[in-house]
GUDRENTOR-113725 format. One record per residue: residue in one letter; chain; x negated, y, z of N, C-alpha, C in turn. Coordinates in steps of 0.1 Angstrom, whole numbers. Atoms other than C-alpha are relative to their C-alpha. Layout:
# GUDRENTOR-113725
[a,A,[X,Y,Z],[X,Y,Z],[X,Y,Z]]
...
This chain:
# GUDRENTOR-113725
[x,A,[9,4,-12],[157,75,147],[1,-15,1]]
[x,A,[0,14,-2],[147,39,151],[-5,-4,14]]
[x,A,[4,5,-13],[142,18,182],[-8,-13,-1]]
[x,A,[7,13,-2],[115,-8,190],[0,-2,14]]
[x,A,[0,3,-14],[123,-23,223],[5,12,7]]
[x,A,[-4,-12,-8],[124,6,248],[-6,12,-6]]
[x,A,[7,-11,5],[105,29,226],[7,6,-12]]
[x,A,[-7,-7,11],[122,55,203],[-11,6,-9]]
[x,A,[10,-5,9],[104,65,172],[7,5,-13]]
[x,A,[-5,-5,13],[110,85,140],[-11,-2,-10]]
[x,A,[10,3,10],[91,71,110],[4,7,-13]]
[x,A,[-4,-6,13],[89,87,76],[10,-7,-8]]
[x,A,[-11,6,8],[116,80,51],[-5,-11,-9]]
[x,A,[6,11,8],[92,57,32],[4,-14,5]]
[x,A,[-1,13,-7],[98,29,57],[14,-5,0]]
[x,A,[-13,6,-2],[126,4,58],[4,1,14]]
[x,A,[-5,-1,-14],[148,5,89],[-5,-12,8]]
[x,A,[3,10,-9],[139,-15,119],[8,-12,-2]]
[x,A,[-8,12,2],[149,-51,116],[1,-5,-14]]
[x,A,[0,4,14],[146,-53,79],[-15,-3,-4]]
[x,A,[13,4,5],[116,-65,58],[-4,8,-12]]
[x,A,[6,-7,11],[95,-43,35],[-7,-10,-9]]
[x,A,[6,9,9],[87,-65,5],[-8,8,-11]]
[x,A,[8,-8,9],[58,-50,-15],[-8,-9,-10]]
[x,A,[7,7,11],[44,-62,-48],[-14,5,-2]]
[x,A,[14,-4,-1],[6,-61,-46],[-5,1,-15]]
[x,A,[5,-3,13],[-7,-44,-78],[10,-4,-11]]
[x,A,[-11,4,9],[27,-52,-94],[1,-15,1]]
[x,A,[-2,15,1],[36,-88,-104],[-4,-5,-14]]
[x,A,[4,6,12],[17,-107,-130],[-7,-13,3]]
[x,A,[7,13,-2],[7,-144,-132],[-10,-1,-11]]
[x,A,[10,0,11],[-15,-135,-162],[-12,9,2]]
[x,A,[12,-8,-3],[-41,-113,-145],[1,14,-4]]
[x,A,[-2,-14,5],[-26,-80,-156],[3,10,11]]
[x,A,[-2,-8,-12],[-29,-64,-122],[-1,15,-2]]
[x,A,[0,-14,1],[-22,-27,-118],[3,5,-14]]
[x,A,[-5,-5,13],[-7,-25,-153],[14,4,0]]
[x,A,[-14,-4,0],[26,-9,-162],[9,-12,-2]]
[x,A,[-7,12,2],[37,-43,-174],[2,-8,13]]
[x,A,[-1,7,-13],[30,-58,-139],[9,8,9]]
[x,A,[-9,-8,-9],[47,-29,-121],[15,-2,-5]]
[x,A,[-13,2,6],[77,-33,-145],[6,-13,4]]
[x,A,[-5,13,-3],[79,-70,-138],[5,-1,15]]
[x,A,[-4,-1,-15],[81,-63,-100],[13,7,1]]
[x,A,[-13,-8,-1],[108,-37,-105],[11,-8,-6]]
[x,A,[-10,9,6],[127,-61,-128],[5,-11,10]]
[x,A,[-3,11,-10],[125,-87,-100],[8,6,12]]
[x,A,[-7,-6,-11],[142,-62,-77],[-8,7,11]]
[x,A,[9,-6,-10],[112,-49,-58],[1,16,-1]]
[x,A,[0,-14,0],[114,-13,-47],[-12,6,8]]
[x,A,[13,-4,-6],[79,-12,-30],[-11,-6,-9]]
[x,A,[12,4,8],[48,-13,-51],[-13,4,7]]
[x,A,[13,-4,-6],[12,-13,-39],[-10,1,-12]]
[x,A,[10,-2,10],[-16,1,-61],[-12,6,6]]
[x,A,[12,-6,-4],[-51,14,-59],[-3,11,-9]]
[x,A,[3,-11,9],[-65,46,-73],[-14,5,1]]
[x,A,[12,-7,1],[-97,62,-84],[2,13,-8]]
[x,A,[-1,-11,8],[-104,95,-100],[-11,-1,-11]]
[x,A,[9,0,12],[-120,99,-135],[-9,12,2]]
[x,A,[10,-11,-1],[-149,123,-141],[7,13,-2]]
[x,A,[-7,-13,2],[-124,149,-153],[13,1,8]]
[x,A,[-11,-2,-10],[-100,145,-124],[14,-6,-2]]
[x,A,[-13,7,1],[-73,121,-134],[0,-12,9]]
[x,A,[-1,12,-8],[-61,95,-109],[5,-11,-8]]
[x,A,[-4,12,8],[-59,61,-124],[3,-12,10]]
[x,A,[-4,11,-8],[-42,30,-110],[-9,-12,-3]]
[x,A,[10,11,3],[-71,5,-108],[-7,-3,14]]
[x,A,[6,4,-13],[-86,-15,-79],[-15,2,0]]
[x,A,[15,-1,-1],[-123,-17,-88],[-6,13,-4]]
[x,A,[7,-12,4],[-148,11,-91],[-4,0,-15]]
[x,A,[3,1,14],[-156,-2,-126],[11,-6,-8]]
[x,A,[-9,6,9],[-137,-13,-156],[-3,-15,-3]]
[x,A,[6,12,5],[-157,-45,-160],[9,-13,3]]
[x,A,[-7,13,-4],[-136,-72,-141],[13,-1,-7]]
[x,A,[-14,1,4],[-101,-64,-152],[3,5,-14]]
[x,A,[-2,-5,13],[-105,-47,-186],[-10,-5,-10]]
[x,A,[9,4,11],[-122,-52,-220],[-11,10,-2]]
[x,A,[10,-10,1],[-144,-22,-213],[-9,0,12]]
[x,A,[10,0,-11],[-173,-14,-190],[-2,15,4]]
[x,A,[3,-13,-5],[-184,15,-169],[7,4,13]]
[x,A,[-6,-5,-12],[-177,33,-136],[10,10,-2]]
[x,A,[-11,-9,3],[-144,50,-135],[-3,15,3]]
[x,A,[3,-13,-4],[-157,80,-116],[-10,8,-9]]
[x,A,[9,-6,9],[-183,87,-143],[5,1,-14]]
[x,A,[-6,0,14],[-160,83,-173],[11,10,-1]]
[x,A,[-12,-8,2],[-135,108,-187],[13,-8,-2]]
[x,A,[-13,7,1],[-98,99,-188],[2,-5,-14]]
[x,A,[-1,4,14],[-100,97,-226],[-6,-14,-2]]
[x,A,[7,13,2],[-124,67,-223],[7,-11,9]]
[x,A,[-7,10,-8],[-106,50,-194],[13,-4,-5]]
[x,A,[-14,4,5],[-72,51,-210],[-1,-9,-12]]
[x,A,[1,9,11],[-86,32,-240],[-4,-15,5]]
[x,A,[3,13,-6],[-96,3,-217],[13,-8,1]]
[x,A,[-12,9,0],[-72,-27,-219],[-1,-10,11]]
[x,A,[-1,10,-10],[-63,-47,-188],[3,-14,-6]]
[x,A,[-2,13,6],[-67,-83,-197],[0,0,-16]]
[x,A,[1,-1,14],[-74,-71,-232],[12,5,-7]]
[x,A,[-13,-3,7],[-38,-61,-238],[7,13,6]]
[x,A,[-8,-10,-6],[-25,-35,-213],[-9,12,4]]
[x,A,[8,-12,-3],[-38,1,-210],[-1,3,15]]
[x,A,[1,-4,-14],[-51,14,-176],[10,12,2]]
[x,A,[-10,-12,-2],[-22,37,-163],[-6,10,9]]
[x,A,[3,-11,-10],[-26,70,-146],[9,-2,11]]
[x,A,[-9,1,-12],[-12,72,-111],[13,8,-3]]
[x,A,[-12,-8,3],[11,100,-123],[10,-7,-8]]
[x,A,[-9,9,8],[25,76,-149],[8,-10,9]]
[x,A,[-6,10,-9],[32,50,-122],[11,7,8]]
[x,A,[-10,-7,-9],[49,75,-99],[11,6,-7]]
[x,A,[-11,-7,7],[69,92,-126],[9,-9,-8]]
[x,A,[-8,9,8],[82,61,-144],[12,-5,8]]
[x,A,[-11,6,-8],[103,47,-115],[2,9,12]]
[x,A,[-2,-9,-11],[115,76,-94],[7,-5,12]]
[x,A,[-7,6,-12],[135,53,-71],[-9,-9,8]]
[x,A,[9,10,-6],[105,31,-62],[-10,7,9]]
[x,A,[10,-4,-10],[82,35,-32],[-13,-5,-4]]
[x,A,[13,4,5],[45,33,-39],[-10,3,11]]
[x,A,[12,-2,-9],[16,27,-15],[-12,2,-9]]
[x,A,[12,-4,8],[-15,43,-29],[-13,-2,9]]
[x,A,[13,2,-8],[-49,30,-16],[-11,9,-7]]
[x,A,[11,-10,5],[-75,58,-20],[-13,-8,0]]
[x,A,[11,9,1],[-104,37,-32],[-14,7,1]]
[x,A,[13,-7,1],[-131,63,-36],[2,15,2]]
[x,A,[0,-15,-2],[-139,100,-29],[5,7,-13]]
[x,A,[-4,-6,13],[-134,107,-66],[15,1,-1]]
[x,A,[-15,0,1],[-97,99,-61],[7,10,9]]
[x,A,[-7,-8,-10],[-89,123,-33],[8,11,-6]]
[x,A,[-7,-11,6],[-80,154,-52],[9,-4,-11]]
[x,A,[-10,4,11],[-65,137,-83],[12,-7,5]]
[x,A,[-12,7,-6],[-43,114,-61],[10,11,6]]
[x,A,[-9,-11,-6],[-30,145,-42],[7,7,-11]]
[x,A,[-7,-8,11],[-23,163,-75],[11,-9,-6]]
[x,A,[-10,8,6],[-4,133,-89],[12,-1,9]]
[x,A,[-12,0,-9],[18,132,-58],[7,13,-1]]
[x,A,[-6,-13,1],[24,169,-60],[8,2,-13]]
[x,A,[-6,-2,13],[32,169,-97],[13,-8,-1]]
[x,A,[-12,8,1],[57,141,-93],[10,2,12]]
[x,A,[-8,-3,-12],[71,155,-60],[5,-13,7]]
[x,A,[-3,13,-5],[70,119,-46],[-4,-2,14]]
[x,A,[5,1,-14],[60,127,-11],[9,-10,9]]
[x,A,[-9,8,-9],[91,110,5],[-1,-15,-3]]
[x,A,[0,14,4],[84,77,-13],[-14,-5,-2]]
[x,A,[14,4,1],[46,75,-11],[-6,-3,14]]
[x,A,[8,3,-12],[24,59,16],[-14,1,-5]]
[x,A,[14,-1,4],[-12,70,14],[-8,-9,10]]
[x,A,[8,9,-8],[-36,43,26],[-15,0,-5]]
[x,A,[14,1,4],[-74,37,26],[-7,-8,11]]
[x,A,[8,5,-10],[-99,16,43],[-7,11,8]]
[x,A,[6,-12,-6],[-115,50,50],[10,9,6]]
[x,A,[-9,-10,-6],[-96,71,75],[-3,14,-5]]
[x,A,[4,-13,5],[-116,101,63],[6,3,-14]]
[x,A,[-5,-2,14],[-105,96,26],[15,2,1]]
[x,A,[-14,-1,-2],[-69,91,37],[4,14,5]]
[x,A,[-3,-13,-6],[-68,123,58],[-3,11,-10]]
[x,A,[4,-10,10],[-86,143,31],[11,1,-11]]
[x,A,[-11,0,10],[-59,133,6],[12,6,5]]
[x,A,[-13,-5,-6],[-30,140,29],[-1,15,3]]
[x,A,[2,-14,-3],[-45,174,38],[2,9,-12]]
[x,A,[-2,-8,12],[-42,185,2],[15,0,-5]]
[x,A,[-14,1,4],[-4,178,1],[8,11,6]]
[x,A,[-8,-11,-5],[23,204,5],[11,-5,9]]
[x,A,[-10,6,-8],[46,180,24],[-5,-13,6]]
[x,A,[4,13,-7],[42,150,48],[2,-12,-9]]
[x,A,[-2,13,6],[38,115,35],[-3,-11,11]]
[x,A,[3,11,-9],[37,81,52],[-15,-3,-1]]
[x,A,[14,3,0],[2,70,62],[-2,-14,6]]
[x,A,[3,13,-6],[-13,36,68],[-15,0,5]]
[x,A,[12,-1,-8],[-42,30,92],[-12,-5,-8]]
[x,A,[12,5,6],[-78,26,80],[-7,-11,9]]
[x,A,[6,11,-6],[-102,-1,90],[-5,3,15]]
[x,A,[5,-3,-13],[-117,17,120],[12,1,10]]
[x,A,[-11,-1,-9],[-82,24,134],[6,-14,3]]
[x,A,[-4,13,-3],[-72,-12,130],[-9,-7,10]]
[x,A,[10,6,-10],[-104,-23,148],[3,5,14]]
[x,A,[-2,-5,-13],[-96,0,177],[13,-6,6]]
[x,A,[-13,6,-4],[-60,-14,178],[-3,-14,6]]
[x,A,[2,13,-4],[-72,-49,180],[-9,-1,13]]
[x,A,[8,-1,-12],[-98,-40,206],[8,5,12]]
[x,A,[-8,-4,-11],[-70,-26,227],[-2,14,4]]
[x,A,[3,-13,-5],[-82,10,227],[8,11,-8]]
[x,A,[-7,-11,7],[-60,28,201],[15,1,3]]
[x,A,[-14,-1,-5],[-26,19,215],[1,-1,15]]
[x,A,[-1,-1,-15],[-21,30,251],[13,6,4]]
[x,A,[-12,-7,-6],[9,38,272],[11,2,-10]]
[x,A,[-12,-1,8],[33,31,244],[-1,8,-13]]
[x,A,[1,-7,13],[20,53,216],[-15,1,-5]]
[x,A,[13,0,6],[-9,53,192],[-6,13,-5]]
[x,A,[5,-13,4],[-15,90,189],[10,7,-9]]
[x,A,[-9,-8,9],[3,118,172],[-6,2,-14]]
[x,A,[5,-3,13],[0,128,136],[-12,9,1]]
[x,A,[0,7,12],[-22,129,116],[-3,-15,0]]
[x,A,[2,15,-1],[-26,93,129],[10,-7,-9]]
[x,A,[-8,8,9],[-11,65,108],[13,-3,6]]
[x,A,[-13,4,-3],[25,55,108],[1,-15,0]]
[x,A,[-1,15,1],[18,18,100],[-14,-5,0]]
[x,A,[12,8,1],[-9,-8,102],[2,-11,-11]]
[x,A,[-1,10,11],[-13,-27,69],[-13,-8,0]]
[x,A,[11,8,-4],[-36,-55,77],[0,-14,-6]]
[x,A,[1,14,3],[-49,-89,67],[3,-8,12]]
[x,A,[-2,9,-11],[-42,-119,89],[-12,0,9]]
[x,A,[13,-1,-7],[-79,-119,99],[-9,9,-7]]
[x,A,[10,-9,6],[-108,-96,94],[-13,-3,7]]
[x,A,[13,3,-6],[-145,-104,99],[1,-12,10]]
[x,A,[-1,11,-9],[-135,-137,115],[8,2,12]]
[x,A,[-9,-3,-12],[-112,-120,140],[14,0,-4]]
[x,A,[-14,0,2],[-75,-127,141],[6,14,3]]
[x,A,[-7,-13,-2],[-56,-95,135],[14,-1,4]]
[x,A,[-15,1,-3],[-20,-105,134],[3,-11,10]]
[x,A,[-4,8,-12],[-11,-119,168],[13,6,6]]
[x,A,[-11,-5,-7],[20,-116,189],[-3,13,8]]
[x,A,[3,-11,-9],[2,-92,212],[-2,13,-9]]
[x,A,[2,-11,9],[-9,-69,183],[13,5,-6]]
[x,A,[-13,-4,5],[26,-69,168],[8,7,10]]
[x,A,[-7,-7,-11],[41,-60,202],[-6,14,2]]
[x,A,[7,-13,-2],[15,-32,206],[4,10,-10]]
[x,A,[-4,-8,11],[23,-18,172],[14,5,2]]
[x,A,[-14,-3,-1],[60,-19,178],[2,9,12]]
[x,A,[-2,-9,-12],[57,-3,213],[-5,14,-3]]
[x,A,[5,-13,4],[38,25,196],[9,7,-10]]
[x,A,[-9,-6,9],[67,31,173],[-5,-1,-14]]
[x,A,[6,1,13],[47,20,143],[5,-13,-7]]
[x,A,[-3,12,7],[51,-8,117],[-13,-8,-3]]
[x,A,[12,8,4],[28,-37,108],[4,-8,-13]]
[x,A,[-2,7,13],[27,-50,72],[-13,-9,-2]]
[x,A,[12,10,2],[4,-80,62],[-2,-3,-14]]
[x,A,[4,3,14],[-15,-85,30],[-11,-11,0]]
[x,A,[-8,2,12],[-21,-104,7],[5,-14,1]]
[x,A,[-5,13,-4],[2,-133,15],[8,-6,-12]]
[x,A,[-6,7,12],[10,-157,-14],[6,-13,3]]
[x,A,[-5,13,-4],[19,-189,5],[14,2,7]]
[x,A,[-13,-2,-5],[56,-192,12],[1,-4,15]]
[x,A,[-1,4,-14],[51,-211,45],[-6,11,9]]
[x,A,[7,-10,-8],[27,-184,58],[9,13,0]]
[x,A,[-10,-11,0],[52,-157,47],[10,-2,11]]
[x,A,[-11,3,-10],[79,-174,68],[-6,1,14]]
[x,A,[6,0,-13],[55,-178,98],[-1,14,5]]
[x,A,[3,-14,-4],[46,-141,98],[14,7,2]]
[x,A,[-13,-7,-2],[83,-130,94],[6,-5,14]]
[x,A,[-5,5,-13],[92,-153,124],[-8,7,12]]
[x,A,[8,-7,-11],[64,-135,144],[5,14,2]]
[x,A,[-6,-13,-1],[82,-102,137],[-7,11,-8]]
[x,A,[6,-10,8],[60,-84,111],[11,8,-8]]
[x,A,[-10,-8,7],[78,-56,93],[-1,0,-15]]
[x,A,[1,1,15],[65,-62,58],[-11,-10,-4]]
[x,A,[9,10,6],[47,-86,35],[-4,7,-13]]
[x,A,[6,-4,13],[24,-75,6],[-5,-12,-7]]
[x,A,[3,12,7],[21,-102,-20],[-3,1,-15]]
[x,A,[2,2,14],[8,-112,-54],[12,-8,-6]]
[x,A,[-11,9,5],[37,-137,-56],[14,6,4]]
[x,A,[-13,-6,-3],[67,-114,-56],[12,-10,-2]]
[x,A,[-11,10,3],[88,-143,-70],[2,-9,13]]
[x,A,[-2,8,-12],[81,-164,-39],[5,7,12]]
[x,A,[-5,-8,-12],[87,-136,-14],[14,3,-2]]
[x,A,[-14,-3,2],[120,-127,-30],[8,-13,3]]
[x,A,[-7,12,-2],[131,-163,-30],[1,-4,15]]
[x,A,[0,3,-14],[122,-167,7],[9,9,7]]
[x,A,[-9,-10,-7],[139,-135,18],[15,-2,-4]]
[x,A,[-14,4,3],[170,-145,-1],[5,-12,8]]
[x,A,[-3,12,-8],[170,-179,16],[3,4,15]]
[x,A,[-2,-4,-14],[167,-161,50],[10,11,2]]
[x,A,[-10,-11,-1],[193,-135,42],[-6,13,3]]
[x,A,[7,-13,-3],[167,-107,44],[-3,8,-12]]
[x,A,[3,-8,12],[165,-96,8],[9,12,-1]]
[x,A,[-8,-12,1],[177,-60,4],[0,3,-15]]
């Protein structure tokens, strides 16, 4: 049981204890553009990170793949929409021309001690993502996220055990508008356990002292993405955010070590 101010809360095992910082490697760690590759994830793990963020889609034959875009075009040497291609075709695509596109099950199964946030990027990923979590029995170390609350809930509904959940865009908007957090709590499950947000959205400042306080009074956590500047990381930590999601895992680790907050 954790305490935020005067509010008692019980968060899923996925989350770090109150007062510590969750350091998450956004799509792994690569300075060479190899995002969401096994090499990038391994680099983050080698750096000491125990929280990884990834995105996932489903192939035409129902395999969840760790990839941000709907298509292979930007990050790989191949072309086509992931949801319309079989896994046999997607697995031949090379990220940056060198690294194969991994399946989500491969990511979850390779590092059984690592926590993974999975962003459900499309409806095609709902069933395959749930199956990957089930087959690896990784419920206790997975956070299911999505810009779409409907996609997140549909994924979670297919699981045999609870997982951590991060709020969707509509839930974040209601929070900022002051309508989703009232009287000290943001609603019971299946509502989200955390708010993982950008500093600003659509020109509106999201991460403010008032929002952080509201999230904490609700017994939830607030993690901020994608923060790559060391000074901004420090500013957000001083404001009291619970986690930082970054492309620059090296910078975040160095800062947390300097502050005595690296776990």
